[in-house]
ZAMIDO-431355 format. One record per residue (C-alpha): x, y, z; residue in one letter; residue number from 1. Coordinates in Angstrom, 3 decimals, padded with zeros to 6 digits. Each point is the difference from the previous one (the first is absolute). Layout:
% residues N
<<X, Y, Z>, "a", NUM> ...
END
This chain:
% residues 327
<<-175.768, 117.750, 063.621>, "m", 1> <<-000.458, 003.194, -002.026>, "e", 2> <<-000.348, 001.956, 003.230>, "q", 3> <<003.219, -001.539, 001.310>, "d", 4> <<001.847, 000.888, -003.211>, "a", 5> <<-001.266, 003.601, 000.144>, "a", 6> <<000.981, 000.258, 003.643>, "k", 7> <<003.519, -001.240, -000.757>, "k", 8> <<000.288, 002.441, -002.896>, "k", 9> <<-001.127, 002.856, 002.257>, "f", 10> <<002.481, -000.962, 002.739>, "i", 11> <<002.837, -000.374, -002.529>, "g", 12> <<-000.585, 003.407, -001.568>, "s", 13> <<-000.153, 001.695, 003.422>, "n", 14> <<003.237, -001.674, 001.080>, "y", 15> <<001.689, 001.265, -003.181>, "f", 16> <<-001.088, 003.579, 000.729>, "y", 17> <<001.092, -000.393, 003.625>, "f", 18> <<003.523, -000.977, -001.124>, "l", 19> <<000.146, 002.965, -002.389>, "i", 20> <<-001.120, 002.370, 002.772>, "g", 21> <<002.434, -001.468, 002.521>, "f", 22> <<002.938, 000.326, -002.412>, "a", 23> <<-000.949, 003.611, -000.812>, "f", 24> <<-000.212, 000.800, 003.720>, "g", 25> <<003.448, -001.455, 000.657>, "m", 26> <<001.468, 002.118, -002.799>, "v", 27> <<-001.535, 003.148, 001.544>, "i", 28> <<001.327, -000.876, 003.479>, "l", 29> <<003.486, -000.714, -001.368>, "t", 30> <<000.157, 003.308, -001.876>, "v", 31> <<-001.269, 001.867, 003.071>, "y", 32> <<002.565, -001.754, 002.222>, "g", 33> <<002.897, 000.937, -002.294>, "i", 34> <<-001.220, 003.592, -000.168>, "y", 35> <<-000.400, 000.218, 003.781>, "s", 36> <<003.417, -001.511, 000.711>, "s", 37> <<001.706, 002.496, -002.298>, "k", 38> <<-001.689, 003.109, 001.382>, "k", 39> <<002.444, 000.385, 002.893>, "n", 40> <<003.188, -001.095, -001.760>, "v", 41> <<002.598, 002.795, 000.171>, "p", 42> <<000.466, 001.816, -003.339>, "p", 43> <<002.226, -001.901, -002.372>, "g", 44> <<-000.257, -003.250, 001.970>, "k", 45> <<-001.591, -003.053, -001.633>, "d", 46> <<000.417, -002.225, 003.005>, "s", 47> <<000.624, 000.533, 003.706>, "v", 48> <<000.331, -002.415, 002.879>, "l", 49> <<-002.242, 001.953, 002.306>, "y", 50> <<-002.792, 002.137, -001.377>, "n", 51> <<-001.852, 002.115, 002.575>, "s", 52> <<-001.257, -003.064, 001.839>, "g", 53> <<-001.320, -001.705, -003.120>, "q", 54> <<001.174, -003.292, -001.422>, "i", 55> <<002.812, 000.766, -002.484>, "p", 56> <<-001.149, -000.147, -003.599>, "n", 57> <<002.996, -002.189, -000.775>, "r", 58> <<001.811, -002.242, 002.448>, "i", 59> <<003.481, -000.789, -001.229>, "e", 60> <<003.521, -000.719, 001.189>, "l", 61> <<001.561, 003.105, 001.581>, "p", 62> <<002.903, 001.476, -001.981>, "p", 63> <<003.230, -001.621, 001.165>, "i", 64> <<003.304, 001.505, -001.151>, "p", 65> <<002.466, -002.337, -001.700>, "d", 66> <<002.781, 001.361, 002.213>, "r", 67> <<-000.416, 000.150, 003.741>, "l", 68> <<002.369, 000.378, 002.905>, "n", 69> <<000.097, 000.164, 003.765>, "f", 70> <<002.549, 002.373, 001.524>, "a", 71> <<001.820, 000.059, -003.333>, "g", 72> <<000.252, -003.789, -000.204>, "e", 73> <<-001.565, -001.443, -003.142>, "r", 74> <<-003.003, -002.314, 000.116>, "v", 75> <<000.652, -002.944, -002.408>, "p", 76> <<-003.236, 000.324, -001.969>, "m", 77> <<001.347, -002.372, -002.672>, "e", 78> <<-000.548, -002.799, 002.531>, "n", 79> <<-003.641, -001.018, -000.536>, "f", 80> <<-000.439, -001.119, 003.620>, "e", 81> <<001.212, 003.359, 001.322>, "v", 82> <<-002.137, 001.835, -002.550>, "k", 83> <<-003.097, -001.883, 001.136>, "e", 84> <<000.718, 000.838, 003.653>, "r", 85> <<000.342, 003.672, -000.918>, "i", 86> <<-003.166, -000.152, -002.103>, "e", 87> <<-001.948, -001.452, 002.935>, "r", 88> <<000.966, 002.913, 002.252>, "e", 89> <<-000.887, 002.589, -002.630>, "f", 90> <<-003.410, -001.644, -000.387>, "l", 91> <<-000.683, -000.241, 003.728>, "v", 92> <<001.098, 003.534, 000.860>, "n", 93> <<-001.232, 001.857, -003.077>, "a", 94> <<-003.496, -001.440, 000.475>, "y", 95> <<-000.050, 000.194, 003.810>, "w", 96> <<-001.591, 003.421, -000.168>, "y", 97> <<-000.704, 000.865, 003.636>, "s", 98> <<003.404, -001.002, 001.371>, "a", 99> <<001.876, 001.636, -002.871>, "t", 100> <<-001.883, 003.292, 000.342>, "i", 101> <<000.602, 000.071, 003.760>, "l", 102> <<003.663, -000.785, -000.570>, "g", 103> <<000.357, 002.883, -002.453>, "l", 104> <<-001.740, 002.376, 002.399>, "q", 105> <<002.157, -001.003, 002.972>, "r", 106> <<003.244, -000.057, -001.982>, "a", 107> <<-000.382, 003.708, -000.686>, "n", 108> <<000.115, 000.595, 003.769>, "r", 109> <<002.593, -002.521, 001.139>, "w", 110> <<002.513, -000.371, -002.835>, "f", 111> <<001.366, 003.518, 000.725>, "p", 112> <<000.709, -001.261, 003.546>, "v", 113> <<001.569, -003.306, -001.070>, "i", 114> <<002.023, 001.157, -003.021>, "e", 115> <<002.487, 002.255, 001.854>, "p", 116> <<000.753, -002.767, 002.502>, "i", 117> <<000.742, -002.482, -002.790>, "l", 118> <<002.219, 002.624, -001.619>, "k", 119> <<001.820, 000.601, 003.298>, "k", 120> <<000.929, -003.697, 000.130>, "y", 121> <<000.802, -000.093, -003.762>, "k", 122> <<-002.708, -002.552, -000.656>, "i", 123> <<-001.732, 000.035, -003.418>, "p", 124> <<-003.259, 001.925, -000.094>, "d", 125> <<-001.873, -003.103, -001.216>, "d", 126> <<000.047, -001.375, 003.556>, "f", 127> <<-002.718, 002.504, 000.940>, "k", 128> <<-002.431, -002.403, -001.682>, "f", 129> <<000.635, -002.650, 002.682>, "i", 130> <<-002.295, 001.656, 002.593>, "p", 131> <<-002.539, 000.501, -002.785>, "l", 132> <<-000.226, -003.735, -000.704>, "i", 133> <<000.537, -001.042, 003.616>, "e", 134> <<-002.736, 002.082, 001.645>, "s", 135> <<-001.373, 002.376, -002.664>, "n", 136> <<001.565, 002.709, 002.172>, "l", 137> <<-001.987, -000.728, 003.147>, "t", 138> <<001.009, -001.078, 003.494>, "n", 139> <<-001.153, -003.534, -000.608>, "a", 140> <<000.609, -003.000, 002.281>, "v", 141> <<000.546, -003.378, -001.660>, "s", 142> <<-001.086, -003.361, 001.463>, "p", 143> <<003.715, -000.700, 000.555>, "a", 144> <<000.379, 003.146, 002.099>, "g", 145> <<001.744, 002.180, -002.586>, "a", 146> <<-000.962, 003.630, 000.584>, "v", 147> <<-000.119, 003.353, -001.728>, "g", 148> <<000.490, 001.356, -003.498>, "y", 149> <<003.075, -002.191, -000.511>, "w", 150> <<-001.463, -003.042, 001.799>, "q", 151> <<002.927, -000.521, 002.368>, "i", 152> <<000.052, -002.845, 002.520>, "t", 153> <<000.956, 000.666, 003.613>, "e", 154> <<003.363, -001.775, -000.143>, "d", 155> <<001.089, 001.896, -003.134>, "i", 156> <<-001.265, 003.272, 001.511>, "a", 157> <<002.126, -000.412, 003.119>, "k", 158> <<003.021, -001.155, -002.021>, "k", 159> <<-000.079, 003.234, -001.990>, "y", 160> <<-000.538, 002.335, 002.923>, "g", 161> <<-003.773, 000.422, 000.315>, "l", 162> <<-001.610, 000.140, 003.430>, "e", 163> <<-002.821, -002.506, 000.443>, "v", 164> <<-001.851, -000.358, 003.313>, "n", 165> <<-003.408, 000.590, 001.565>, "d", 166> <<000.382, 003.793, -000.044>, "e", 167> <<001.914, 000.608, -003.229>, "v", 168> <<000.143, -001.909, -003.283>, "d", 169> <<002.105, 001.860, -002.526>, "e", 170> <<-001.024, -002.343, -002.816>, "r", 171> <<-003.060, 002.273, -000.195>, "y", 172> <<002.262, 003.021, -000.517>, "n", 173> <<000.407, 000.482, -003.769>, "v", 174> <<003.292, 001.855, 000.222>, "e", 175> <<001.649, -002.328, 002.517>, "k", 176> <<-001.277, -003.192, -001.604>, "s", 177> <<001.317, 001.217, -003.365>, "t", 178> <<003.412, 000.542, 001.610>, "e", 179> <<-000.071, -003.561, 001.355>, "a", 180> <<-001.095, -001.365, -003.388>, "a", 181> <<002.894, 001.825, -001.666>, "c", 182> <<002.520, -001.584, 002.383>, "k", 183> <<-001.463, -003.431, -000.742>, "y", 184> <<000.096, 000.577, -003.772>, "i", 185> <<003.632, 001.145, 000.132>, "l", 186> <<000.944, -003.147, 001.947>, "d", 187> <<-001.794, -002.114, -002.595>, "a", 188> <<001.661, 001.800, -002.915>, "y", 189> <<003.407, -000.379, 001.654>, "s", 190> <<-000.663, -003.736, 000.166>, "k", 191> <<-001.429, -000.574, -003.491>, "f", 192> <<001.386, 002.882, -002.109>, "k", 193> <<-003.438, 000.122, -001.634>, "s", 194> <<-002.828, 002.443, 000.687>, "w", 195> <<-002.491, -002.539, -001.353>, "t", 196> <<001.131, -002.657, 002.480>, "l", 197> <<000.060, 002.629, 002.755>, "a", 198> <<-003.656, 000.779, -000.753>, "a", 199> <<-000.917, -003.698, -000.069>, "a", 200> <<001.760, -000.504, 003.337>, "s", 201> <<-002.286, 002.635, 001.500>, "f", 202> <<-002.727, -002.589, -000.513>, "n", 203> <<001.770, -003.249, 000.888>, "m", 204> <<002.861, 001.215, 002.173>, "g", 205> <<003.726, 000.267, -000.640>, "i", 206> <<000.713, -003.462, 001.418>, "n", 207> <<-002.859, -001.504, -001.980>, "g", 208> <<001.365, 001.525, -003.204>, "t", 209> <<003.522, -001.271, 000.724>, "v", 210> <<-001.353, -003.498, 000.654>, "n", 211> <<-001.948, -000.103, -003.251>, "q", 212> <<002.916, 001.303, -002.093>, "l", 213> <<002.348, -002.612, 001.476>, "e", 214> <<-002.523, -002.829, -000.098>, "r", 215> <<-000.959, 000.618, -003.626>, "q", 216> <<003.498, 001.054, -001.120>, "k", 217> <<-001.477, 003.128, -001.567>, "a", 218> <<001.379, 003.523, -000.240>, "k", 219> <<-003.036, 002.216, -000.594>, "d", 220> <<-003.615, 000.449, 001.031>, "y", 221> <<-001.637, -000.939, -003.306>, "y", 222> <<001.620, -003.463, -000.051>, "n", 223> <<-001.182, -001.009, 003.475>, "l", 224> <<-002.881, -002.339, 000.819>, "v", 225> <<-001.849, 001.922, 002.703>, "l", 226> <<-003.280, 000.060, 001.866>, "s", 227> <<-002.866, 001.593, -001.893>, "d", 228> <<000.180, 003.111, 002.182>, "e", 229> <<003.716, 000.606, -000.556>, "t", 230> <<-000.054, -000.936, -003.699>, "s", 231> <<-002.662, 002.690, -000.464>, "r", 232> <<001.733, 002.579, 002.197>, "y", 233> <<002.413, 001.665, -002.431>, "v", 234> <<-002.382, -000.290, -002.999>, "p", 235> <<-002.616, 001.748, 002.110>, "r", 236> <<002.492, 002.760, 000.860>, "l", 237> <<000.764, 000.406, -003.695>, "v", 238> <<-003.686, 000.124, -000.994>, "a", 239> <<-001.030, 002.394, 002.785>, "v", 240> <<002.940, 002.249, -000.815>, "k", 241> <<-001.018, 000.224, -003.675>, "e", 242> <<-003.692, 000.608, 000.785>, "i", 243> <<000.862, 002.628, 002.626>, "s", 244> <<002.368, 001.870, -002.298>, "l", 245> <<-002.385, -000.084, -002.976>, "h", 246> <<-003.534, -000.187, 001.466>, "p", 247> <<-001.848, 001.425, -003.024>, "e", 248> <<001.582, -002.668, -002.203>, "k", 249> <<-001.947, -002.489, 002.124>, "y", 250> <<-003.259, 001.925, 000.138>, "g", 251> <<000.434, 001.901, 003.270>, "y", 252> <<-000.954, 003.660, -000.347>, "y", 253> <<000.324, 001.544, 003.457>, "l", 254> <<-000.174, 003.763, 000.365>, "k", 255> <<002.685, 001.704, 002.117>, "p", 256> <<-002.725, 000.971, 002.476>, "s", 257> <<-000.878, -003.685, 000.440>, "e", 258> <<003.508, -000.946, 001.140>, "l", 259> <<000.796, 000.088, 003.727>, "y", 260> <<002.234, 002.949, 000.757>, "q", 261> <<003.155, -000.187, 002.146>, "p", 262> <<-000.632, 000.793, 003.649>, "l", 263> <<001.186, 003.364, 001.301>, "k", 264> <<001.660, -000.728, 003.320>, "v", 265> <<002.577, 001.091, 002.519>, "h", 266> <<001.648, -001.908, 002.862>, "f", 267> <<000.068, 000.395, 003.767>, "i", 268> <<002.925, -001.624, 001.800>, "m", 269> <<-000.654, -001.636, 003.373>, "i", 270> <<002.443, -001.752, 002.357>, "d", 271> <<-002.174, -000.610, 003.042>, "s", 272> <<-002.939, -002.214, 001.011>, "p", 273> <<-003.505, 000.855, -001.220>, "v", 274> <<-002.712, -000.843, 002.505>, "e", 275> <<-002.877, 000.299, -002.446>, "n", 276> <<000.226, 000.603, -003.746>, "w", 277> <<-003.568, 001.349, -000.142>, "a", 278> <<000.991, 002.767, 002.438>, "d", 279> <<003.231, 000.548, -001.968>, "f", 280> <<-002.028, 000.473, -003.182>, "a", 281> <<-002.581, 002.317, 001.572>, "a", 282> <<002.746, 002.249, 001.388>, "e", 283> <<001.218, 000.489, -003.560>, "r", 284> <<-003.334, 000.768, -001.611>, "g", 285> <<-000.848, -003.376, -001.483>, "i", 286> <<-001.713, -003.127, 001.292>, "n", 287> <<001.157, -003.561, 000.636>, "y", 288> <<-001.428, -001.274, -003.284>, "k", 289> <<002.037, 002.487, -002.032>, "i", 290> <<003.131, -000.722, 002.040>, "l", 291> <<-000.409, -003.726, -000.693>, "k", 292> <<-000.680, 000.591, -003.704>, "y", 293> <<003.343, 001.761, -000.393>, "f", 294> <<001.833, -002.295, 002.442>, "n", 295> <<-001.446, -003.509, -000.336>, "p", 296> <<003.197, -001.392, 001.527>, "w", 297> <<-001.229, 001.175, 003.438>, "l", 298> <<-001.656, -003.210, 001.187>, "r", 299> <<-001.185, 000.948, 003.495>, "d", 300> <<-001.681, 002.963, 001.709>, "i", 301> <<003.213, 000.820, 001.866>, "s", 302> <<003.784, -000.167, -000.381>, "l", 303> <<002.252, -001.140, 002.848>, "t", 304> <<003.301, 001.009, -001.624>, "n", 305> <<002.205, -000.865, 002.980>, "k", 306> <<003.159, 000.320, -002.121>, "k", 307> <<-000.849, 003.572, -001.030>, "k", 308> <<000.104, -000.935, -003.673>, "k", 309> <<-000.661, 002.812, -002.496>, "i", 310> <<-003.137, -000.511, -002.074>, "y", 311> <<-001.222, 002.065, -002.952>, "e", 312> <<-003.757, 000.603, 000.223>, "i", 313> <<-001.503, 000.908, -003.343>, "k", 314> <<-002.516, 002.853, 000.207>, "m", 315> <<-002.246, 001.429, -002.728>, "p", 316> <<000.711, 003.561, -001.058>, "d", 317> <<-002.636, 002.425, 001.213>, "k", 318> <<-003.027, 000.201, -002.255>, "g", 319> <<000.699, -003.241, -001.894>, "t", 320> <<-002.488, -002.212, 001.850>, "i", 321> <<-003.159, 000.887, 001.861>, "e", 322> <<-000.048, -000.982, 003.648>, "m", 323> <<-003.208, -001.633, 001.165>, "i", 324> <<-000.566, 001.447, 003.441>, "k", 325> <<-001.583, -002.179, 002.623>, "d", 326> <<-002.674, 001.851, 001.963>, "e", 327> 
END
């Protein structure tokens, strides 16, 4: 019995020292973790959302302004349901690091192309964020068959003057698809007299928007019961706009050299058939891959062009991209 009592006493004392040691170790690890997480924080910043690949030292709600607008139309932040929708999109997009960084990089290249076209049609500059949320400025293809930066369906493309066939699909042409999008937006604004509803209709269609307004006897976007996708659409535009305009406020510190630069290009006009685009490219000092990169709307190796239509072929300025020569 005495041996058992001594054994228990020995085990108890060792367990006590083990707990003391474990607690001390946890304190050391915590202090080291705080020190490590702060080493790469930009000067004067106590907390950032993204910290050189490390876990942020503090995860908190992104800063959300009390006053927000889309295309000059006020967002009713006093409505708690609207505020929570906006808050969700700030959370998703501020903490979606990879997509947000890529969007910022690509916007530096493509917004200078899109902005003048919006201005030409007298459409608010905020609409440039639609292709950012639709495709993250890539020539994406949706499961429903919507294509390009603006995610335009074939019927809408043809309605607004885009050519879509086996040889040419101008939804992949940034300039032409932006022109078509502008015509659609102007039609929507003419119908609703609201830029916010015009933006929402880009997601659910003009007829769909009309039906919902009449069915629900509502007059504005924020008072409509909508599908999850459409109810998030304008709040996402608002959040992405704010993050894009003030990236450092949300922890994004991209150097100018890390942003994608606008492409230096010129155009060649053609009004005849092209038997082989690879030969066409080679005759002009580039290869087929480069030709396709600058003209993704060319969907086949040749162009019939029986109607002698004039096409603008985008070409890189000399010295701006290295040609990989095939031996």
